[in-house]
MDTraj code that builds the backbone (N, CA, C; nanometers):
import mdtraj as md
import numpy as np

residues = "MET LEU TYR HIS ALA HIS LEU GLU ASP CYS GLU LEU TRP LYS GLY ILE LYS GLN GLN LYS ILE ALA TYR ALA GLY HIS LYS LYS LEU LYS ILE TYR GLY SER LEU LYS CYS ALA SER GLY LYS ARG MET LYS ARG GLU ASN ARG VAL PHE PHE LYS THR GLU LYS GLU ALA PHE SER LEU GLY TYR ARG PRO CYS GLY HIS CYS MET ARG ILE ALA TYR LYS LYS TRP LYS ASP GLU LEU VAL LEU GLN SER LYS ARG PRO".split()
xyz = np.array([
    [11.4959, 9.0538, 10.2850],
    [11.4947, 9.1712, 10.3689],
    [11.6113, 9.2606, 10.3282],
    [11.5828, 9.3869, 10.3170],
    [11.6852, 9.4863, 10.2830],
    [11.7013, 9.5837, 10.3993],
    [11.8235, 9.6176, 10.4307],
    [11.8515, 9.7133, 10.5373],
    [11.8627, 9.8533, 10.4787],
    [11.7890, 9.9481, 10.5369],
    [11.7904, 10.0854, 10.4876],
    [11.9308, 10.1460, 10.4966],
    [12.0027, 10.1111, 10.6002],
    [12.1381, 10.1654, 10.6185],
    [12.2324, 10.1239, 10.5052],
    [12.2002, 10.0141, 10.4367],
    [12.2854, 9.9649, 10.3279],
    [12.2408, 10.0141, 10.1903],
    [12.1328, 10.0911, 10.1851],
    [12.0789, 10.1376, 10.0571],
    [12.1015, 10.2867, 10.0371],
    [12.1335, 10.3225, 9.9163],
    [12.1371, 10.4635, 9.8782],
    [11.9923, 10.5051, 9.8518],
    [11.9645, 10.6355, 9.8592],
    [11.8279, 10.6835, 9.8370],
    [11.7757, 10.6465, 9.6985],
    [11.8617, 10.6543, 9.5977],
    [11.8180, 10.6210, 9.4619],
    [11.7831, 10.4724, 9.4494],
    [11.8560, 10.3860, 9.5214],
    [11.8262, 10.2425, 9.5210],
    [11.6919, 10.2152, 9.5889],
    [11.6649, 10.2895, 9.6955],
    [11.5389, 10.2748, 9.7672],
    [11.4209, 10.3110, 9.6777],
    [11.4278, 10.4271, 9.6141],
    [11.3178, 10.4705, 9.5274],
    [11.2999, 10.3759, 9.4089],
    [11.4086, 10.3258, 9.3566],
    [11.4014, 10.2304, 9.2457],
    [11.3335, 10.1013, 9.2905],
    [11.3664, 10.0522, 9.4101],
    [11.3045, 9.9322, 9.4642],
    [11.1553, 9.9487, 9.4865],
    [11.1154, 10.0658, 9.5344],
    [10.9733, 10.0932, 9.5558],
    [10.9008, 10.0996, 9.4220],
    [10.9599, 10.1675, 9.3273],
    [10.8984, 10.1821, 9.1948],
    [10.8837, 10.0470, 9.1249],
    [10.9817, 9.9600, 9.1408],
    [10.9792, 9.8275, 9.0774],
    [10.9031, 9.7253, 9.1627],
    [10.8425, 9.7702, 9.2713],
    [10.7639, 9.6868, 9.3627],
    [10.8458, 9.5754, 9.4275],
    [10.9739, 9.6007, 9.4467],
    [11.0591, 9.5086, 9.5216],
    [11.0552, 9.5428, 9.6704],
    [11.0031, 9.6624, 9.7016],
    [10.9884, 9.7075, 9.8395],
    [10.8437, 9.7530, 9.8570],
    [10.7713, 9.6875, 9.9485],
    [10.6318, 9.7236, 9.9717],
    [10.6020, 9.7514, 10.1193],
    [10.6865, 9.7012, 10.2081],
    [10.6655, 9.7166, 10.3519],
    [10.7965, 9.7539, 10.4188],
    [10.7838, 9.8264, 10.5306],
    [10.9006, 9.8634, 10.6091],
    [10.8843, 9.8077, 10.7499],
    [10.9960, 9.7817, 10.8145],
    [10.9905, 9.7288, 10.9502],
    [11.0983, 9.7872, 11.0388],
    [11.0811, 9.7674, 11.1675],
    [11.1786, 9.8109, 11.2668],
    [11.2534, 9.6861, 11.3123],
    [11.3824, 9.6799, 11.2850],
    [11.4570, 9.5559, 11.3081],
    [11.4709, 9.5198, 11.4556],
    [11.4703, 9.6165, 11.5455],
    [11.4833, 9.5856, 11.6876],
    [11.3494, 9.5479, 11.7506],
    [11.2425, 9.6158, 11.7110],
    [11.1106, 9.5895, 11.7677],
    [11.0372, 9.4762, 11.6959],
    [11.0867, 9.4385, 11.5777],
    [11.0270, 9.3312, 11.4973],
    [10.8812, 9.3631, 11.4607],
    [10.8573, 9.4873, 11.4137],
    [10.7254, 9.5319, 11.3696],
    [10.7380, 9.5747, 11.2241],
    [10.6382, 9.5403, 11.1411],
    [10.6387, 9.5862, 11.0030],
    [10.5070, 9.6548, 10.9705],
    [10.5097, 9.7432, 10.8712],
    [10.3896, 9.8146, 10.8300],
    [10.4046, 9.8703, 10.6899],
    [10.3068, 9.9503, 10.6507],
    [10.3081, 10.0089, 10.5168],
    [10.4141, 10.1186, 10.5083],
    [10.4503, 10.1534, 10.3876],
    [10.5508, 10.2579, 10.3681],
    [10.4966, 10.3962, 10.4036],
    [10.3641, 10.4101, 10.4109],
    [10.3018, 10.5393, 10.4397],
    [10.2726, 10.5596, 10.5880],
    [10.3045, 10.4632, 10.6706],
    [10.2735, 10.4686, 10.8138],
    [10.3494, 10.5831, 10.8815],
    [10.2771, 10.6626, 10.9587],
    [10.3390, 10.7753, 11.0293],
    [10.4407, 10.7254, 11.1323],
    [10.4115, 10.6139, 11.1975],
    [10.5055, 10.5585, 11.2956],
    [10.6345, 10.5143, 11.2278],
    [10.6204, 10.4510, 11.1130],
    [10.7358, 10.4027, 11.0396],
    [10.8242, 10.5145, 10.9864],
    [10.7635, 10.6265, 10.9537],
    [10.8409, 10.7392, 10.9014],
    [10.9294, 10.8027, 11.0075],
    [10.8991, 10.7765, 11.1349],
    [10.9792, 10.8341, 11.2440],
    [11.0987, 10.7471, 11.2818],
    [11.1092, 10.6295, 11.2228],
    [11.2198, 10.5383, 11.2552],
    [11.3539, 10.5945, 11.2123],
    [11.4554, 10.5586, 11.2870],
    [11.5908, 10.5922, 11.2446],
    [11.6293, 10.5015, 11.1291],
    [11.7084, 10.5539, 11.0398],
    [11.7515, 10.4793, 10.9212],
    [11.8193, 10.3466, 10.9574],
    [11.9010, 10.3468, 11.0623],
    [11.9743, 10.2252, 11.0980],
    [11.8834, 10.1158, 11.1550],
    [11.7617, 10.1509, 11.1960],
    [11.6677, 10.0524, 11.2492],
    [11.5672, 10.0026, 11.1448],
    [11.5616, 10.0656, 11.0288],
    [11.4595, 10.0345, 10.9284],
    [11.5059, 9.9252, 10.8324],
    [11.4136, 9.8319, 10.8069],
    [11.4350, 9.7260, 10.7085],
    [11.3160, 9.7250, 10.6140],
    [11.3350, 9.6647, 10.4966],
    [11.2284, 9.6618, 10.3969],
    [11.1982, 9.5190, 10.3536],
    [11.0717, 9.4965, 10.3177],
    [11.0256, 9.3658, 10.2736],
    [10.9459, 9.3798, 10.1447],
    [10.9439, 9.2739, 10.0663],
    [10.8649, 9.2725, 9.9433],
    [10.7204, 9.2342, 9.9733],
    [10.7009, 9.1409, 10.0668],
    [10.5662, 9.0931, 10.0982],
    [10.5455, 9.0847, 10.2498],
    [10.4181, 9.0805, 10.2880],
    [10.3846, 9.0599, 10.4286],
    [10.4313, 8.9223, 10.4736],
    [10.4195, 8.8255, 10.3851],
    [10.4586, 8.6885, 10.4160],
    [10.6074, 8.6822, 10.4527],
    [10.6891, 8.7557, 10.3795],
    [10.8329, 8.7598, 10.4076],
    [10.8584, 8.8161, 10.5473],
    [10.7921, 8.9273, 10.5791],
    [10.8104, 8.9901, 10.7102],
    [10.7647, 8.8962, 10.8217],
    [10.6488, 8.8359, 10.8040],
    [10.5939, 8.7463, 10.9061],
    [10.6831, 8.6239, 10.9264],
    [10.7359, 8.5707, 10.8171],
    [10.8216, 8.4521, 10.8270],
    [10.9532, 8.4818, 10.8994],
    [10.9944, 8.6068, 10.9008],
    [11.1173, 8.6466, 10.9699],
    [11.0906, 8.6895, 11.1144],
    [10.9668, 8.6689, 11.1604],
    [10.9347, 8.6962, 11.3000],
    [10.8836, 8.8355, 11.3297],
    [10.8476, 8.9119, 11.2289],
    [10.7943, 9.0462, 11.2486],
    [10.6427, 9.0396, 11.2651],
    [10.5867, 9.1328, 11.3434],
    [10.4422, 9.1389, 11.3618],
    [10.3874, 9.2640, 11.2923],
    [10.2573, 9.2626, 11.2591],
    [10.1983, 9.3794, 11.1926],
    [10.1918, 9.5013, 11.2856],
    [10.1994, 9.6183, 11.2265],
    [10.1881, 9.7449, 11.2984],
    [10.0435, 9.7654, 11.3432],
    [10.0242, 9.8094, 11.4658],
    [9.8906, 9.8343, 11.5183],
    [9.8273, 9.9617, 11.4653],
    [9.9049, 10.0495, 11.4027],
    [9.8521, 10.1757, 11.3507],
    [9.8055, 10.1636, 11.2063],
    [9.8903, 10.1190, 11.1188],
    [9.8582, 10.1193, 10.9758],
    [9.8025, 9.9861, 10.9263],
    [9.8143, 9.8816, 11.0060],
    [9.7669, 9.7493, 10.9645],
    [9.6774, 9.6903, 11.0738],
    [9.5746, 9.7647, 11.1096],
    [9.4896, 9.7290, 11.2232],
    [9.4268, 9.5900, 11.2114],
    [9.3781, 9.5540, 11.0945],
    [9.3120, 9.4242, 11.0765],
    [9.4119, 9.3104, 11.0937],
    [9.5277, 9.3211, 11.0286],
    [9.6305, 9.2176, 11.0406],
    [9.6833, 9.2103, 11.1836],
    [9.6955, 9.3261, 11.2488],
    [9.7422, 9.3297, 11.3872],
    [9.6426, 9.2599, 11.4796],
    [9.5123, 9.2889, 11.4609],
    [9.4099, 9.2262, 11.5439],
    [9.4104, 9.0749, 11.5250],
    [9.4244, 9.0296, 11.4020],
    [9.4299, 8.8858, 11.3750],
    [9.5516, 8.8231, 11.4448],
    [9.6672, 8.8877, 11.4322],
    [9.7894, 8.8388, 11.4960],
    [9.7716, 8.8327, 11.6480],
    [9.7152, 8.9391, 11.7061],
    [9.6982, 8.9459, 11.8509],
    [9.5987, 8.8405, 11.8996],
    [9.4880, 8.8222, 11.8277],
    [9.3894, 8.7208, 11.8655],
    [9.4500, 8.5811, 11.8644],
    [9.5323, 8.5519, 11.7643],
    [9.5995, 8.4219, 11.7574],
    [9.6966, 8.4045, 11.8742],
    [9.7648, 8.5102, 11.9113],
    [9.8589, 8.5068, 12.0229],
    [9.7856, 8.4782, 12.1543],
    [9.6697, 8.5425, 12.1728],
    [9.5904, 8.5216, 12.2941],
    [9.5389, 8.3779, 12.2992],
    [9.4923, 8.3270, 12.1847],
    [9.4444, 8.1884, 12.1799],
    [9.5543, 8.0895, 12.2158],
    [9.6728, 8.1134, 12.1662],
    [9.7857, 8.0237, 12.1939],
    [9.8218, 8.0252, 12.3429],
    [9.8101, 8.1407, 12.4063],
    [9.8460, 8.1502, 12.5472],
    [9.7421, 8.0821, 12.6369],
    [9.6192, 8.0678, 12.5891],
    [9.5125, 8.0050, 12.6676],
    [9.5132, 7.8534, 12.6559],
    [9.5803, 7.7996, 12.5561],
    [9.5859, 7.6541, 12.5377],
    [9.6749, 7.5930, 12.6446],
    [9.6323, 7.4763, 12.6965],
    [9.7140, 7.4103, 12.8002],
    [9.8410, 7.3486, 12.7466],
])
top = md.Topology()
chain = top.add_chain()
for i, resn in enumerate(residues, 1):
    res = top.add_residue(resn, chain, resSeq=i)
    for name in ("N", "CA", "C"):
        top.add_atom(name, md.element.get_by_symbol(name[0]), res)
traj = md.Trajectory(xyz[None], top)
């Protein structure tokens, strides 16, 4: 995980170009999504983090964005509902 506040703009673009950065997340809300997500673009720099893979974000406790990752979000939510119904 990379923190946007710790990166210079040139480092960020280089990471994206080299495919070291593929997803962005909100560190306080624990949500991740695509780099093109309109919701993600509104985040403050100090709250934004970056991930190389979805697996990395998920393993760190982040959930998929409901706007740009609808299928992954629905799967995550369905699993959460199933877990809450188990005795």
